[in-house]
N, C-alpha and C positions, 0 to 999 in steps of 0.2 A: 604570786598570781593564784587565784582560785582555780581549782581543777575543773569545776563545773563551767566556768566561764571559757576556759581553754577548750573544753569539749563542745561547748556551744559555738564558739568561733569556727572550730574545724568543721563542725557539722553544717554551719551556715555556708562556709566555703564550698564543701562538697555539693550542697544542694544548688548553689549557684552555678557550679561547674556542670552538674547534671542538666540543669535547666538550659544552660547555654548550649550543651551538646544536643539536647532534645530539639531546640528551636533550629539550630543549624541543620540537623539532620532532616527535620520536617521540611524546612525550605529547600534543601537539596532534592528531596523527593518530589516537591512541587515542581521544581525547575525540570527535573527529568521527565515527569509526566507531561508537562506543557510542551516539551520538545517532541515527545511522541505525538501528541495531539496536533501540533502544528505540521509536523511532517506528513501525517495522515491527511490533514486538510489540504496540503499541496498536491498530494496524490489525487485526492477527490476532485479538485479543480481540473486537473489534466484529464482524468478519465471522463468526467462529464463532457469536456470539449471533444474528446475522441468519440464518445457515444453519440453526440450530436452530429459529428462529421461523418461517421461511417455510414448511416443511412443514405446521406447524399452520394457517397462513393457507390453504394450498392444500387441506388436508383440509376445512376449512369450505366452501370454494368447491366442492370435489368433491361435498359433500353436496347442494348445490343444482344443480350442473351436471355430472352424472356423464358426459354425453355428450362432454365436452371431453377426451377421452382423450389426444389428440395433444399438447395443451398440457401436460398432466400428465407425459407421457413426456419431453418437451423439458425441462421443468423439472427432472426427476429427473437427466437427463443433465448439465445445466448445473450443478446442485448438486453432483454427484459430481466433475465436472471441477474446480470451484472448491475443493472440500474437499481433493482430491488435490493441487492445485497450492499451496494454503495450507499443507498438512502438510509439503510438501517445500521451502517457502520460495521457490518460483519466482515472482517478482514479475511477470514477463511473463505467465506461465500464469494467475495470479490476475487480472491485467487482462483477459485474453482471456475468462476465465470470467465476470468481472464484466460484460463487454460483453454476453455471452449472457443473463445474469440480468437485466440492465437492459432488454434487449429484450422479455423475457417479462413484466416487471411491467405494462406497459401493457395486454398482453392479459388478464392476470389482472383488472386493473381494469375492462376492457371487459366481461368475463364478469359481474363484479359489478354493473356498470351494468344489465345485462340482467335481473337478478333483484332487484326491489325488496325482497323479503323478506330477501334476503342483505344488501343495504345496511343494513337496519334491525337485523340480528343484532349484538348488543352485543359478542360475542366477536370477530366479524369486524372491526368497527370499531375495538375496542381494539388487536388484533393489527396492523391497518393503521396506526393511529397509531404504534404502537411501531416498526414497520418503518420508517416515515418519519423518526422521530427518529433511528434508527440510521443510516439513509442520510445524514442531515445530518452526523452525527458522523463517519462514514467519509469524507465529502467533506473536512471540516475536517482530519482526520488524514492523509488523503492529500496534502493540500497541505503540511502539516508534513513528512511523509515525503519528499516530492519536493524540498522546500528543503534538508533535511538531506542527501539523496543528492547533490544538486547541489553543495553545499558540499564534500562529501567527494570527489566526482569532480574537482572544480576543484583542490582541495588536492593531490591525488596526482599531478596533471599539471604543477604549477607548478614552475618551476626556482628554487631548488635543492631544494625539498621533495621533488620526484620521486626524488632520490637516496635519501633515507631511506625513502620509500614503497616503492621497489623492494627495499630490504633488509627491509622488512617484509612483502613479497609482497602489497601492497595491490592489489585488483582493483576495477574500476568497479562501481557499484551500478546496477541497472536502476531507471528510474523507473516508478512505478505510474501507468500510463496506460490510458485506455479505448481499446480496440482495435477496437470496433465502431463503424463510421462512422455508423450510423444514430442512435446515442445522442448523437453530436456535433451533429446537425442540430437546428435550432431547431424547436420543436413548431409545427404548423399550427393556427391559431385560426380556427374558422369559426363565423359566427353566423347 
């Protein structure tokens, strides 16, 4: 057998193997990126629901505690920041805004505790329960998003996948983290 033919066949097999590797790696990166995008879209839906629901809750509180103007103004700023970051897809901005919102929720609940008739208002109780349910769903979805983003970030940095990732112009995805340190602290229980 001609040595040129053997070298040509071996080179052809190597090229086919490299092409198959390239295509499978590209498709794996596409799948990982779509997982991250889908998990963020799930969070987006829940946060929009919550951002639409919280003003209703605040309006009920406002009816009972109209003198809490500072709280209402802070809430409006936090909601506007959160909605803006969410609309632009800024994960870090949403995390920061979520930290501000999370810091305001205990204050809203404290106002509600001061007004027994507010705590007895069925609209308030129903909305509060819905907000809590959405908060739990957001926490679950945030965990899934962070896992998806971590998988993506690891994949685009690993050798030799990083070669394909650079051809795809892959960029790291930010994790959805709470940026307000007070939200991370354990609540103090006093009896």
